[in-house]
N, C-alpha and C positions, 0 to 999 in steps of 0.2 A: 162340573165344568167351570163354574164361577171361581171355585177354589184354584183350579189350574191356571186361569187367566190372572188371578191375583198373584199367584206364585211366580208366573212368567213375568208379570209386570215388575214385581220386586226384584227378580233376578236381572231383568233388563236395566232397572235403575242402578242396581249394584254394579252391573257390567259397565254401564255408562260412566259411573263414578270412578271405577278402576281404570277405564280407558283414559279418562281425563287426567288422572294422576300419572299414568304412564306417559301421556303426551307431555305433561309438565316436566316430568323427570328427564325425558328425552331432550326437551328444549334446554333445561339446565345443563345437562351433560354436553350438548353441542356448544353452548355458550362457554362452558369451562374449557372445552377443547380449543375453541377459537382464541380465548384469552391466553391459554398455554402456548399455542402456536405463535401468537404475536410476541409473547415474552421471549420465546426461544429465538425468534427472528431478530428481536432487538439485541439479545445477548450475542448472537452471531455477528451482527453489524458492529457491535462494540469491540468484538474480538478482531474483526477485519480492519478497523480503523488504525490501530497501532501498526499492523503489518503494512498497510499502505504508506503510513508515515515513515516506517523503517525503509521501505523501498525508495521513497523519495529522498530520504536522508542519504542513503547509500549512493544514489544517482548523483546527488549534489557533491558528495565527497569525492566520487570518481572524477567529476568535472573539475573540481578544485585541484586535485592531484594532477590531472592532465594539463591544466593551465600552468601549474607550478613547474612541471617537467618541461613544458614548452618554453617557458621563460628561462629556465636553467640552460636549456640547449642553446637558446639565442644568446645568452650571456657567454657561454663557452665559445660559441662561434665568433662572437665579437672579440673576445679575448685572443683567440688564435689569429684573427685578422690583425689585431693590434701588434701581437708578437711578430707576425710575418712582416708587417710594415717596419717595425723597429729593427728587425734583423736586416731587412733590405737597406734601411738607412745606414746601419752600421757598416754593411759591406761597401756601400758607396763612399762612406767616410774613409774606410781603410784603403780603397782604391785611390782616393785623392791623396792620402798620406804617402802611399807607395809612389804615386806619380810625382809628388813633390820631392821625395827622397832620391828618385832617379835623376833628377835634374842636375 
C-alpha cells in the first residue's frame, strides 16, 4: 500500500509538472496569436490609409474640375454678353448712319 501511495504521489507530481508546462505553452500560444492579430490589424490599417488618401485626392480633383468648369461657363457667358452688346451697338450705329444718309 505504501508503494502504491508513493507511485501515485510521483505520478501526481509528474502530472502537475506536465499540466504546468501545458498551461505555459497555452499562454505562449495565446500571446503569439494576440501579437499576430495586432500585426495583421496594423497591416490592414496601413493598407487602408492610401485608399482613404486616394479617395480624398479624387474628391479634391473633382472639386477643382467643377470650379474650373464653372469659371469657364461664366467666361463664355460674359463673352456672349459682350458680343451681344457689341452687336447691339453696331446696329445702333448703322441705324444712325442710315438716318443721316436719308436726310
